[in-house]
C-alpha positions as CSV (number, residue, x, y, z in Angstrom):
1,M,23.5,70.8,78.6
2,T,20.6,71.8,80.4
3,T,19.6,71.5,84.0
4,A,16.2,69.6,84.5
5,P,13.5,71.4,86.1
6,F,13.0,70.6,89.8
7,A,9.7,68.9,89.5
8,E,11.1,66.6,87.0
9,V,14.0,65.8,89.2
10,L,11.7,65.0,92.1
11,N,9.6,62.8,90.0
12,S,12.6,61.0,88.3
13,T,14.0,60.2,91.6
14,K,10.6,58.9,93.2
15,T,10.6,56.6,90.0
16,M,13.9,55.3,90.8
17,I,13.4,54.7,94.2
18,A,10.1,52.6,93.1
19,G,12.5,50.8,90.6
20,L,15.3,50.0,93.2
21,K,12.8,48.5,95.8
22,A,11.4,46.6,93.0
23,N,14.4,45.1,91.7
24,P,16.9,45.0,94.8
25,E,18.6,41.7,93.3
26,A,19.6,43.0,90.0
27,V,20.8,46.5,91.3
28,S,22.9,45.0,94.4
29,K,24.8,43.3,91.9
30,R,26.1,46.8,90.6
31,G,26.5,48.1,94.2
32,L,23.3,49.7,94.8
33,D,22.1,48.1,98.1
34,A,19.3,48.8,100.3
35,E,21.5,51.5,102.3
36,F,21.8,53.3,99.2
37,T,18.0,53.4,98.5
38,A,17.6,54.6,102.0
39,R,20.1,57.5,101.6
40,L,18.4,58.3,98.1
41,E,14.9,58.6,99.9
42,K,16.3,60.4,102.7
43,T,17.7,62.9,100.5
44,L,14.8,63.3,98.7
45,E,12.7,64.0,101.7
46,T,15.4,66.5,102.7
47,V,15.0,68.2,99.4
48,K,11.4,68.4,99.7
49,S,11.4,70.1,103.3
50,L,14.1,72.5,102.2
51,D,11.7,73.3,99.3
52,N,8.9,73.9,101.6
53,D,10.9,76.2,103.8
54,Q,12.2,78.1,100.8
55,E,8.5,78.8,99.8
56,A,7.7,79.8,103.0
57,L,10.6,82.2,103.1
58,K,9.3,83.5,99.6
59,A,5.9,84.2,101.1
60,K,7.3,85.9,103.9
61,L,9.5,87.9,101.9
62,K,6.4,89.1,99.9
63,T,4.7,90.1,102.7
64,K,7.6,92.0,104.2
65,T,8.4,93.9,100.8
66,A,4.7,95.0,100.8
67,E,5.2,96.1,104.3
68,M,8.3,97.9,103.3
69,D,6.9,99.4,100.3
70,G,4.0,100.8,102.3
71,E,6.4,102.5,104.9
72,L,8.6,103.8,102.0
73,A,5.5,105.4,100.6
74,N,4.8,107.1,103.9
75,L,8.4,108.0,104.5
76,K,8.5,109.7,101.1
77,A,5.1,111.6,101.8
78,L,6.3,112.7,105.2
79,L,9.6,114.0,103.5
80,S,7.7,115.9,100.8
81,E,5.6,117.6,103.8
82,A,8.8,118.7,105.5
83,K,10.3,120.0,102.1
84,K,7.4,122.1,101.4
85,V,7.3,123.6,104.9
86,V,11.0,124.3,104.7
87,K,10.8,125.9,101.5
88,M,8.0,128.1,102.7
89,S,10.0,129.0,106.0
90,V,12.9,129.9,103.8
91,D,10.9,131.9,101.2
92,Q,9.3,133.9,104.0
93,A,12.4,134.6,105.9
94,G,14.1,135.8,103.0
């Protein structure tokens, strides 16, 4: 069984909420009352908020990764320079 894509789940949930609100009498006979619909709406909003937070964290991660990559390149250049100087010093001393 495959999992539905995130956007599809959100759209299906929005459609379901609209249907539940449009037909409260029919669905309440089967146990889906206004409280259930409210819980569904609140959970949808929570998921959307968490998704926004996650997207912001992904953007921050990309920025930090680029920053770290730049500093790592600097570190490698400094290490390379140090190795050259040490090698020249050892060769001259030997």
